[in-house]
N, C-alpha and C positions, 0 to 999 in steps of 0.2 A: 455788520448785519448779515451778510451773506455767509460768514463762517459759522455763526450761531445756528443757522438753519440747518446746515449740514450735520452738525452734532446731534440735534434732535431727531433728524430723520434716521440716522444710524442707530440710535437707541431704540427707535420704534421697530426697525427691522429685526434687531436682535430679540426683542420680546416676542415678536410673531414667530420666529424660528423656534424658540424654546417651547412655546405652547403646542406647536405641531408635533414636536418630539414627544411630549408627555402624552398625547392622545394615542399614539401608535405603539408605544412600548408595552411589553407583557408585564403583568403585575400579579403576584401571589401574596396571600396573607393568611395567617392562622390566629384564631382567638380562643382562648379557654377562660371560662369564668372561674376565677379562683375561689369563688364562694360555693361551688358545687362539691359536696363532701363525698359523693359516690353513693352506692346502694345502701339501703337500710335492710339488714338481714341478708340471707343467701339467695342469690338468683339461681334458679334451677329449671331445667326443661322438663322435670317430672316431679310430682308430689304424691305421697301416699298418706292416707289417713285411715284410722279404724275406730270402731265403736262397739260397745258390748250390748247384746240383747239378752235379757234375763227374764225368767219366769220360774214358778215353783209348782210342784205337785204335792199334795198332802199324802202322808202315809195312810194306808187303808188296808184293812183286812176284812174278808167276807167269809162267813161260814154258815151255809144253809140259808133258808128263806127267813130273813130277819133274825138270824142267829139261832134258829130252832132246828132240831133234828127229831125225826119221828121216834116215838116210844117203841120199844121192842117187847112184845108180849109172847112168851112161849106157850101160853095157854096151860093146859093140863100137862104136867110133867109125869110121864109114865113111871109107875112103880110095880114091882112084883106083888100082886095081891091075891093070887090064886091059891087054893088050898093045897096044891101039889108043890108049892114052893118049900124049900128047906127053911129051917128056922134062921139060918144065916142069911138067906136070900130075901125073905119076905120083907116087904115095905122099902126095899132098896130101889134105887133108880134103875130104869131100863135104858141102857145106852147113854150117849152123850149128845144131847141136842145142841144145835148151833143155829144162829140166825144173824142177820146184819141189818143195820140201818145206814142209809147213805144219802148224800146230797150231790147234785150235779154242779154245784157252785160253791167253790171254796178257794182260798188263796190270799196272798198279800202282795202288794206291789213294792215290797222292800224285804230285806233279810228278816227272818221271823223264826219263831219257835212254836211248835205245836206241843201242848202238854195234855195228856189224858190221865184222869184220876178217878179211881173208884172211891166213893164215899165210905163204903164199909171196908175198904182195904182188902187184905187177903181173905177176909171172911166171905166176901162175894155177896151173893144173894142171901138175905137174912129174913127168917120168919120171926118177926117181932112179937107175934102173939103166942108163940109156942110155949113160952114160960108160964103163961096164964094157966094152962091145963097141966103143965109139968110133964117131964119125960125122963126116962132113964138114959143118962148121958153115956153109959157104957155101950149102949147099942143103938141109940138114936142121936141124930144131930139136927140142928135147926138152921143150917146154912149150906149153901152150895157154892163153892169157889168156882171162878170162871176166869178165862183169859180174854184179852181183847187184841185183835190184829187190826192195825191201822194202815190203810192204803190210799195213796194219792201220788200224783206225778210232780216231782220237784227235784231240783239239783242241790248240791251241797253249797253251803255259804261260800261266797267268793268265786264261784264258777260261772262261766258265761256259755256253757255248752247246752244246746237244746236237749231236753230230756225226753227220751222215747220210752223209758221204762218206769215201772211203778216203784216209788220209794215206800218202804214199809218199816214200821217198828211195832213193837207189841208190849203189852202189859201182861206179865206172866200171872198165872193163877195165884202164885204165892206173893205177888207184889201189889203195892197200892197205886203206884203211878210210874209213868215213864214219859220221855219227851224226845223230840228231834228238832234240830235247827236246820233251816233251809234257806236257799236263795229265793228271790222273788219267784212266785209260781201262781198258777191258776189251773184248776182241773176239778174233776169230781173228787169226792172223798167218801170212803166207806169204812165202817167200823163193824168188824165181825166179832160176835160173842160166841165163845165155845164153853159150854158148861162141862165141868168135870164129872166124873162118876164118883159120888161120895162113897166113902168107905163104910159108912153106917147107914142105917135105915133113916128115912125122912119123916119128920113130924108133919101131920096134916096142917095146911094153912097156906098163906100167900108169901112167897119169897120175893124180895125186891131189893134193888139197889139203884142209886143214881150215879151215872157217869158224867163227869164234867170235862168238856173239851174246851181248851183255851188256845186260841190262835192269836199270837201277839207279835207286833213288830219288835225287833231287837234294838 
C-alpha cells in the first residue's frame, strides 16, 4: 500500500511540471485561408475616367434684313438733248452713273458661296417697252450694260486667319453671273452698280433689271 501511493504522487508531480512549462514557452503561428482567391481586377492607387460632351449648331446664313436689299433707283439718266449736240451725240448718255445698295448684316457660320446674277445677263438694264414704239437699231439701243462690284470681309475656304481686308469679286458688264467661296464670315456687304456708257443713243422709257444674290452654305 505504501508503494502504490508513491507512484501516484510521482505522476501528479510530473503533470504539474509539464503544465507550467507550456504556459511560459513562446508560441508563433500563421494561418492562410486557402479559399481566398486574391483580387478581382487590378488594384491600383490611381484611376482615370473620361466622358464626351456633345452639342450641335445649325448651319445658317444671313443676308440683309429678312433677306432683302434696298432697290437702287438711278432716277433720270442724263442724255445729250440740246440743239447744239452733234447728230452722233444727241440722245446718248451723259457720263457713267454709279450707285450702291448695302446691308450691315451678312454672312454664314460655315463655309459658303456667294453668287450674284443679273436676270438680263449681259444686256443689263433693259427697256422692255421700247419695242412698242419701235426704233432704228442702227443708232438706238434699248439696254444699258452694267457691272457689279461686291464687297464684304471674309477669308478663303479652309483658312483660320482673322480677316482685316475686304474680299471683293465682280460681275463684269459683259457677264451674267459670278461667285466666290468663303470661310465662315460676318460683316456688312455692299453691291456697287456701275452703268456703262452705251455706244448708241437711248430710247425713252424705263430701264430695269433684277439682281439676285444667293448666299449658301457649301
